[in-house]
C-alpha positions as CSV (number, residue, x, y, z in Angstrom):
1,X,-12.3,19.2,-11.7
2,X,-12.1,18.7,-8.0
3,X,-15.1,19.9,-5.8
4,X,-14.0,22.9,-4.0
5,X,-15.4,23.2,-0.7
6,X,-14.2,23.1,2.9
7,X,-13.7,19.3,3.7
8,X,-13.3,19.9,7.0
9,X,-16.9,21.4,7.3
10,X,-18.5,18.3,5.4
11,X,-16.7,16.0,7.8
12,X,-17.9,18.0,10.8
13,X,-21.5,17.8,9.2
14,X,-21.4,14.2,9.0
15,X,-20.1,13.6,12.4
16,X,-23.0,15.5,13.9
17,X,-25.1,12.6,13.0
18,X,-22.5,9.9,13.8
19,X,-22.9,7.0,16.3
20,X,-20.4,7.0,19.1
21,X,-18.5,4.0,20.0
22,X,-15.6,3.2,22.7
23,X,-12.6,0.6,22.7
24,X,-10.3,-0.5,25.0
25,X,-7.6,-3.2,25.5
26,X,-4.2,-3.8,27.2
27,X,-2.8,-0.5,25.3
28,X,-5.6,1.8,26.8
29,X,-8.8,3.2,25.6
30,X,-10.2,5.3,23.0
31,X,-13.8,6.6,22.1
32,X,-14.9,7.5,18.6
33,X,-17.8,8.0,16.2
34,X,-19.2,6.2,13.2
35,X,-20.2,8.7,10.5
36,X,-22.9,7.4,7.7
37,X,-22.6,8.9,4.0
38,X,-25.2,11.4,2.8
39,X,-28.2,10.2,1.1
40,X,-27.2,10.7,-2.6
41,X,-23.6,9.2,-1.8
42,X,-22.6,5.6,-3.1
43,X,-24.7,2.8,-4.2
44,X,-26.1,1.7,-0.5
45,X,-27.2,5.2,1.0
46,X,-30.7,5.8,0.0
47,X,-31.4,6.0,3.8
48,X,-28.9,7.4,6.3
49,X,-28.5,4.2,8.2
50,X,-26.5,1.2,8.8
51,X,-28.4,-0.7,5.8
52,X,-28.6,0.4,2.2
53,X,-30.9,0.2,-0.6
54,X,-30.2,-3.4,-1.1
55,X,-30.8,-4.4,2.6
56,X,-27.2,-5.1,3.1
57,X,-25.1,-3.5,5.9
58,X,-23.3,-0.8,4.5
59,X,-19.4,-1.3,5.0
60,X,-17.7,0.8,7.8
61,X,-14.0,1.7,7.2
62,X,-11.7,2.8,10.2
63,X,-9.6,6.0,9.4
64,X,-6.7,5.0,11.5
65,X,-5.7,7.5,14.5
66,X,-2.2,9.2,14.3
67,X,0.6,8.9,16.4
68,X,0.4,11.9,19.0
69,X,3.0,14.7,18.7
70,X,4.6,14.5,15.3
71,X,5.4,17.2,13.0
72,X,3.1,18.5,10.5
73,X,0.0,17.5,12.7
74,X,-2.3,20.4,11.3
75,X,-1.6,19.3,7.5
76,X,-2.1,15.5,8.2
77,X,-5.5,16.4,10.5
78,X,-6.6,18.1,7.0
79,X,-5.5,15.2,5.1
80,X,-7.7,12.8,7.3
81,X,-10.4,15.0,6.8
82,X,-10.1,14.6,3.3
83,X,-9.9,10.8,3.4
84,X,-12.9,10.6,5.6
85,X,-15.0,12.7,3.3
86,X,-13.9,10.5,0.3
87,X,-14.8,7.3,1.9
88,X,-18.3,8.9,2.7
89,X,-18.6,10.2,-0.9
90,X,-17.7,6.8,-1.9
91,X,-20.9,5.2,-0.1
92,X,-19.1,3.4,3.1
93,X,-19.6,4.5,6.7
94,X,-16.5,6.0,8.4
95,X,-15.2,5.4,11.8
96,X,-12.8,7.7,13.3
97,X,-11.2,8.0,16.9
98,X,-11.3,11.2,18.5
99,X,-8.2,10.2,21.0
100,X,-5.9,7.5,21.9
101,X,-5.3,7.2,25.7
102,X,-2.7,4.8,26.5
103,X,-2.2,2.9,29.7
104,X,1.5,3.8,29.8
105,X,4.3,5.0,27.6
106,X,3.2,4.4,24.3
107,X,5.1,2.1,21.5
108,X,4.5,1.3,17.9
109,X,3.1,-2.1,19.3
110,X,0.2,-0.4,21.3
111,X,-0.6,1.9,18.4
112,X,-1.0,-1.0,16.1
113,X,-3.0,-3.3,18.6
114,X,-5.3,0.0,19.1
115,X,-6.0,-0.1,15.4
116,X,-6.5,-3.8,15.5
117,X,-8.9,-3.4,18.4
118,X,-10.9,-0.7,16.9
119,X,-11.5,-2.8,13.6
120,X,-12.9,-5.7,15.7
121,X,-15.0,-3.2,17.6
122,X,-16.8,-1.7,14.5
123,X,-16.9,-5.0,12.9
124,X,-19.0,-6.6,15.5
125,X,-22.6,-6.4,14.1
126,X,-21.4,-4.1,11.3
127,X,-20.5,-6.5,8.4
128,X,-17.7,-6.0,6.3
129,X,-14.8,-3.7,7.5
130,X,-12.1,-1.6,5.8
131,X,-9.0,0.4,7.0
132,X,-7.6,3.5,5.9
133,X,-4.8,5.8,7.1
134,X,-2.7,9.1,5.9
135,X,1.0,9.7,6.6
136,X,2.7,7.6,9.1
137,X,-0.9,6.0,10.2
138,X,-1.0,4.6,6.6
139,X,2.4,2.6,7.6
140,X,0.9,1.2,10.9
141,X,-2.4,0.3,8.7
142,X,-0.1,-1.9,6.4
143,X,1.0,-3.9,9.6
144,X,-2.7,-4.0,11.1
145,X,-3.8,-5.4,7.9
146,X,-1.6,-8.4,8.2
147,X,-4.0,-9.4,11.3
148,X,-7.3,-9.0,9.9
149,X,-7.8,-11.6,7.3
150,X,-11.3,-10.5,6.5
151,X,-10.6,-6.6,5.8
152,X,-12.8,-5.5,3.0
153,X,-10.2,-2.8,1.8
154,X,-7.0,-1.1,2.5
155,X,-6.6,2.6,1.6
156,X,-3.1,4.1,2.3
157,X,-2.4,8.0,1.6
158,X,0.8,9.7,1.7
159,X,2.0,6.7,3.3
160,X,5.7,6.6,3.6
161,X,7.1,3.3,3.3
162,X,9.2,3.0,6.8
163,X,12.0,0.5,5.0
164,X,12.9,3.2,2.5
165,X,12.3,6.5,5.0
166,X,14.6,4.8,7.5
167,X,17.6,4.0,5.4
168,X,20.7,6.3,6.0
169,X,23.2,7.1,3.6
170,X,26.8,8.5,3.8
171,X,25.4,12.1,3.2
172,X,22.9,11.9,6.3
173,X,23.9,9.3,8.6
174,X,25.2,12.0,11.1
175,X,22.6,14.3,10.7
176,X,20.8,15.6,13.9
177,X,17.1,14.9,12.2
178,X,17.4,11.3,13.2
179,X,17.3,12.2,16.9
180,X,15.4,15.5,16.9
181,X,12.5,14.4,14.6
182,X,9.9,12.4,16.5
183,X,8.4,11.5,13.1
184,X,11.5,9.6,11.8
185,X,12.1,8.1,15.6
186,X,8.8,6.6,14.7
187,X,9.5,5.5,11.3
188,X,12.5,3.5,12.5
189,X,10.6,1.7,15.1
190,X,7.8,0.8,12.2
191,X,10.6,-0.3,9.8
192,X,11.7,-3.0,12.6
193,X,8.2,-4.5,12.1
194,X,8.3,-4.8,8.0
195,X,5.4,-3.2,6.8
196,X,6.1,-3.7,3.2
197,X,6.0,-7.5,4.2
198,X,3.0,-7.0,6.2
199,X,1.0,-5.4,3.1
200,X,0.6,-8.4,1.4
201,X,0.0,-11.0,3.8
202,X,-3.8,-11.3,2.9
203,X,-5.6,-10.6,-0.4
204,X,-7.6,-7.6,-0.5
205,X,-8.3,-4.8,-2.8
206,X,-5.8,-2.1,-1.9
207,X,-5.4,1.7,-2.9
208,X,-2.3,3.9,-2.6
209,X,-2.5,7.9,-3.2
210,X,0.7,10.1,-3.2
211,X,1.5,13.5,-3.7
212,X,3.7,13.6,-7.1
213,X,6.1,16.6,-6.1
214,X,7.2,15.9,-2.5
215,X,11.1,15.7,-1.9
216,X,10.5,13.6,1.4
217,X,8.1,11.0,0.0
218,X,9.5,10.4,-3.4
219,X,7.9,8.1,-6.0
220,X,10.0,5.1,-4.6
221,X,7.5,5.0,-1.6
222,X,4.5,4.7,-4.0
223,X,6.4,2.0,-5.9
224,X,7.6,0.2,-3.1
225,X,3.9,-0.4,-1.8
226,X,2.7,-1.6,-5.2
227,X,5.7,-3.8,-5.8
228,X,5.2,-5.4,-2.3
229,X,1.8,-6.4,-3.2
230,X,2.6,-7.4,-6.7
231,X,5.6,-9.8,-5.8
232,X,2.3,-11.9,-4.0
233,X,1.0,-12.4,-7.7
234,X,-2.1,-9.9,-7.0
235,X,-2.1,-6.3,-8.0
236,X,-2.6,-3.0,-6.3
237,X,-4.3,0.3,-7.5
238,X,-2.9,3.7,-7.0
239,X,-2.7,7.2,-8.1
240,X,-0.2,10.1,-7.8
241,X,-1.7,13.4,-7.8
242,X,0.2,16.1,-9.5
243,X,1.4,18.8,-8.2
244,X,1.0,18.3,-4.6
245,X,3.2,17.4,-1.5
246,X,2.9,14.5,0.7
247,X,0.0,16.3,2.6
248,X,-1.6,16.7,-0.7
249,X,-1.1,20.7,-0.6
250,X,-0.8,22.3,-3.8
251,X,2.9,23.3,-4.9
252,X,3.4,25.9,-7.8
253,X,6.4,26.0,-10.2
254,X,8.6,27.9,-7.6
255,X,8.3,25.3,-5.1
256,X,5.7,27.5,-2.9
257,X,3.0,25.4,-0.8
258,X,-0.4,26.4,-0.7
259,X,-1.4,25.6,3.0
260,X,-4.9,26.7,2.9
261,X,-5.9,26.0,-0.6
262,X,-8.6,22.7,-0.9
263,X,-7.9,21.8,-4.6
264,X,-5.1,19.1,-3.7
265,X,-7.3,17.7,-0.8
266,X,-10.0,17.6,-3.0
267,X,-8.5,15.7,-5.6
268,X,-7.5,13.2,-3.0
269,X,-11.0,13.0,-1.6
270,X,-12.6,12.4,-5.1
271,X,-9.6,9.8,-6.1
272,X,-10.5,7.8,-2.7
273,X,-14.3,8.5,-3.5
274,X,-14.3,7.0,-7.1
275,X,-12.1,4.1,-6.1
276,X,-14.2,2.9,-3.0
277,X,-17.6,3.4,-5.1
278,X,-15.8,1.0,-7.7
279,X,-14.6,-1.2,-5.3
280,X,-17.4,-1.9,-3.2
281,X,-20.8,-1.9,-5.3
282,X,-22.7,-4.7,-5.6
283,X,-21.8,-4.7,-9.1
284,X,-18.1,-4.8,-7.9
285,X,-18.7,-7.5,-5.5
286,X,-20.4,-9.9,-8.4
287,X,-17.4,-9.4,-10.4
288,X,-14.8,-10.5,-7.9
289,X,-17.1,-13.8,-7.3
290,X,-17.2,-14.6,-10.6
């Protein structure tokens, strides 16, 4: 059973003791924090610092920032909180940007550059780094991952395949949504950069999580990500969370969405925590080396 507690409050508690950092590049600048797991989380967190009980630096995972101004921003922010908590419970530190300050009119290339530069910033002196993202930021993570060969892990939660979502059909090609939706306009730009191809460029543990009953984000997206990696001869882990939508909100038999409940997001946090703990423990690392 998923833990029933306020995930946002759990993240804010971790953020109170977080270390601040800044990052800048041709795209602009941003500030963020690096939060550490609690004493009882994960394999390497007996002390609340950057090094675990085994003396090695505790890995840090960047939770990619969302593109500003998209629909469903509140639901996405809550999903981000759930993934951040799951990462912390899995025993890794979490880097999170508070805001992106673009130096000019933003484009997708600047956004991906910001993610890559943030990864490089937190990697300095931090040992292993990973990358995670929800919703469209997860799609951007696939592109950023192709530019960081030594990435420890990749987690994409509720990430649409831009190549699938941008496909127009005879039934919808004249729909006003293609010009009125900021998300779909962004998706079309992402599709031009081929994230399904980018996600398999380098080998690393990858985990895809998706809500199982969303009409927009169908199982085809989940299957496309895993198939893209399988086509390289490697495997990707994944799980669909039943009775939840694209933002991991519970959906009842009549289709009503529970926008305030924590159960679906708690299941997301627990899925991420369990996978991360299995992936980054010393035992898991030893298995990969062998």
